[in-house]
C-alpha positions in Angstrom: -33.6 94.9 -6.5 -34.1 98.3 -7.8 -35.6 101.3 -5.7 -38.7 101.6 -7.8 -39.4 97.8 -7.4 -38.7 97.8 -3.4 -41.0 100.7 -3.1 -43.7 99.2 -5.1 -43.4 95.9 -3.2 -43.3 97.7 0.2 -46.0 100.2 -0.6 -43.8 103.1 0.3 -42.3 106.2 -2.0 -39.2 105.4 -4.0 -37.6 108.4 -2.1 -38.3 106.7 1.2 -36.5 103.6 0.0 -33.6 105.6 -1.2 -33.3 107.2 2.2 -33.4 103.9 4.0 -30.8 102.3 1.7 -28.6 105.3 2.3 -29.0 105.0 6.0 -28.3 101.4 6.1 -25.1 101.9 4.0 -23.9 104.7 6.4 -24.7 102.6 9.5 -22.7 99.7 8.3 -19.7 102.0 7.4 -19.9 101.2 3.7 -19.7 103.1 0.4 -21.9 101.2 -1.8 -25.2 99.2 -2.2 -23.1 96.3 -3.7 -20.9 96.3 -0.4 -24.2 96.1 1.5 -25.5 93.3 -0.6 -22.1 91.2 0.0 -22.3 91.9 3.7 -25.9 90.6 3.8 -24.9 87.5 1.8 -22.1 86.7 4.0 -24.5 87.3 7.1 -26.9 84.8 5.7 -24.2 82.2 4.8 -24.9 82.6 1.0 -21.1 83.3 0.5 -18.1 82.5 2.6 -15.6 85.4 2.5 -12.6 83.3 2.9 -13.3 81.3 -0.3 -14.2 84.3 -2.4 -11.3 86.5 -1.7 -10.4 88.9 -4.5 -6.8 88.8 -3.6 -4.3 86.3 -4.8 
């Protein structure tokens, strides 16, 4: 979801969303928002990392 849409949905400023997303990515030791989405999907059982390996 885009920052603007998240901000609207949560009733906060877009700048606040950007700051929160940046902090989440940093705390998880990740580099991108996509990596954070994959971590969340694995955590919630939406994907199984063993079956979706990019290697081989």
